[in-house]
N, C-alpha and C positions, 0 to 999 in steps of 0.2 A: 409181360414182356415189355421192355423199353420200346419207345417209339423210334422207328427207323428214320435217320437223317440222311437225305440224299444230297450229296455235295459234288462239286466239280473236282475231279481227281487232279493230283499234282504228281510230277515225276518221282517225288520222294515216296510215293505209295506203290510204285511199280513192284518193288520186292514183295510187299504184302500181297499184292494182287496175284503175282506169279506163284506165290506159295499157297494160295487157296487150293483146296482139293477140287479140281475141275471135272473129275470123273462123275459118272452117273450110274445108277442102278435102275434097271427096267425089266418089267415082266412082259412087255409088249414091244413090237417093232412094226414097221410097215414093209410090205412086200409089193413090188411093182409087177404087174402082169401086163403083158403086151399081147394084143390080138391084131392080126393082119389078114385082110382079104385083098382082092384085086385093086380096090380103090380107096380103102380106108385102113389106117392104122390107128388103133386106140390104146390108151394106157389107162390102167386103173390101179389104185393103191388100196391095199387091203390091210387092215389092222390084224395082226396075228399074235396069239399068245405064245410066248416062248416056252420051251419045255422046262426051263428053270430060269430064275432071275439072272440076268446078265450084268456084269460089272464092266462098263465101257470107259475106256480112256477118252480124254478130250481129243477132238480132231485136229487141234493145232498144237505144235510143239512150242517150246519156250521162245525160240528165235522168231517163229512166225507170229507169235503173240506180241512180242516186243516191237517188231516191224509194224504190225497193224496199229498198235497203240501210238507209235510215233507219227503215223500217217492219219490218225483219227481226227475227225472234226471236233469231237467232244467225248470225254469219258466221265461218267458219273460213278461215284462210289456210294455204297450204302453202309452207313455206320450205325451200330448199336452201341450206345454209350461211346467208348473210345476204341471200339474194335471194328475193323473193316470186315464186313461179312458178305459183301456183294459188290459187283461192278458191272457196268454196261458201257460198251464202246460203240460209238456211232460214226459211220462214214456218210457224210452228206455231200461229198465231192464227186463221186463216181457217176451216179445217175442223176439226171436233171430232176429237180423238185422232189427228190427222194432221199429219205434217211434210211440207211441200211444198218440194222443192228448186228454188227459183226460178232459181238460176244455179249452174253448175259450169263453171269456166273454167280451162284449163291452157294455159300459153304454148306455142306451136307447137314450139319447140326441144326441149321435153322430153316431148312427147306420145308415147304408145305405150310408156311405161316404168312403168306401174302407178300413176302419180300420181292419175289420175282415180279409179281403183278404191280407192286409199287414202283419198282425200277422201270418197268415197261411204261407205266403211266407218266413217269418223269420224262422219258424219252419222247413220248407222244406230245406232252406239253411243250417241251423244247421245240419240237418240230413245228407245232402250230404257231408258236411265237416267232419262229424263224421263217414263217410263210412257206413251209414245205408241205406238199400235197399228200404224201403218203409215207408210211413206214413199211419197210420190207424186212422180214425175218428169214434169213437163210438157216434152215434147221436140218441137221443130219437126219437121214431117214430112220436111223436107229434110236434117235433121241425122243422117245415117246413122251416123257414128261414135258419137254419143251414144246412139242407139237400140241399137246393138250392145253398148255398155258396159252399159246397163241390162239387156238380155236376158241377157248373160253373167254379170251379178251377181244373177240370180234374180228380176228384175222381170218382170211380165206386163202386157200391154196391157189396159187397163180402160176405155178410152173415147177420144173425139176431139171436137174442136170447131173449127169453121171460124173464121177471122179472130180468133184468140186473142191473138196477140202484137201489140205496138204497130205493127209493120211490116205487119200483115195476114196473116202466115203462119198456117196451121192448126197445131194441136197434136195430138199423140198422147199420151195419159196412160198411164203405166206405174206399177204399184204393187207394193209388197212388204209383205206382212203380217209383222209382227215378233212378234206375240203368239200 
């Protein structure tokens, strides 16, 4: 396989980016369980095997993606030869000293080959060079492959929020401290 080139995206690549297959297939998901007594409410997240592999649409629609890209601090593209196969959009404006990875998409044909990890490493390198203290990954609770990528890359769960994404999906937040 050719070596992945990570480059700063330009607006001319937005059509290629939007046309990537953003969907995922997953055999697992996370289920939130709530337990409450008189003084304590606790939440736990349990990995569950789905009865059959689920094909999930991306949680953002085209308009939401384009708006987030226009507001992004930086967007990287991953190129194999002359083909755009991945992108990562970063927001470093919303939270202090934090880079939030709003999107990380790898085309299905080249998944599970280290491209997502390479893109994530590029984001972390940029954050360190920009004197940013942490990277946050907001991941849809049903996106098991991305959750595993985050955990395997040293990210730890730091929170959750119901109905976070435009499609109403809940989010699990993972973070990695860089400083």
